[in-house]
N, C-alpha and C positions, 0 to 999 in steps of 0.2 A: 504494500500500500504506500502511496506517495505521501510525503510530508505535506501537511495542510497548507503550508505557505506557497506551494506550487499550484494549488487549486483556488481559483477565485471565481465567485459568481460573475457571470457576464451581465452586462447592463441591458438585459432584454426582459420583457414581461414573461410571465408564465404562459405556457401553451394551454390548450383546452383540456389536456389530461393532467395538468398540475405539475408537469416536469419543469424544472428550472434550468435554463441554459447555464452552462458551466465552462470556464476557461481553464485549460491545463496546458502548460508548456507553450503558451501563446496561441493555441487553437481553441475555437469555440466548439462545444459539444452540445447535443440536444438535451442532455440530462446529466445530473450529477452521477448517476450510475454509469453512464457511458464514459464520462471523464475518469471516474475511478478505474474502470476497466482498462482505459488507455494507460493509466499509471501502472496497473498490474502487468500489462504487457511489457512495459519498460523494465519492470523487475524481472520478468521472465527472460528478457534479453541478457540482463546482468547475470542471471543464473545459468545461462547457456542453453535454455530450452527453446528459445525463439531467436532466429537470426535477425529479422526485422519485421515491421508491419506497416501497412498503409491504411489510412482512414478514408471512409466514404468511397469505396471502390465501386465503379459502375459495372453492373451486369446487364447486358442487353438481352431482353426477352424477345426472341424471334421464333415464330412458328410457321413452318412451311414457307420460309423465305419472306415472311411478312413481319415487320417490326411492330410489336405490340406495345412495349413499354420499356423503360429503363428502371432498374432497381439498384439503389445505392445502398449496398450492405455496409454496415458500420466499420468492419475491419477485415482486411485481407492479411492473413498472418503466414509468414514464411517460417516454418519450423526448422530447428537445427538439423533435423534428419533429411532435409531437402523437400519435404512434403509441404503442401499449401492447404490452409484451412480458411474458411469464410465464416466470420463470427458476427452474429447479430445480438446486440444488447437490447432487450425488449422489456418494457413495462406494460403499457396498455397495447393490446393487439386490436388492430382494425381489420375489417373484412378485406380491404384493399391490400394491406400488408400480408395477410394470410394467403391471398391469391398469388401475389408476387413471390412469396417464400416458396410455396408449393410448385409454382411454374419453374422457378430457378432450380429447384431440386430435380424436377422431372426432366428438364432440358439439359442438365449437367449431372448425370448420375455418377460420374467418376469423381466429382468434387466432394469434399467433406465440409458439410455445413454444421455449424455449432450455434445453438441458441442459448444465450445466457439470460437468465431471469433473476 
């Protein structure tokens, strides 16, 4: 867990689900839980479990050559063993999010998706 001085509430109002935007290491996150998870991933790098990670990775959802939507998953995580995982930190689940989550999994069956609640 990151030291509290690295995490500062962003100057944004709460969203409709009550999540408070949070800033960690100069980046704004949609919730405190997401910012804490970013800090946890940084600790995993120091522990040698994770090589690196990217935030808000775009996954294009295309069916039969037709672009349906984009899904921005919270974290693309490059593991120390060379594998890649896609992590979503989720509080409130919407129907649209569930649809994009399931489509992403169905269209990319070889990818490892991890849901953090």
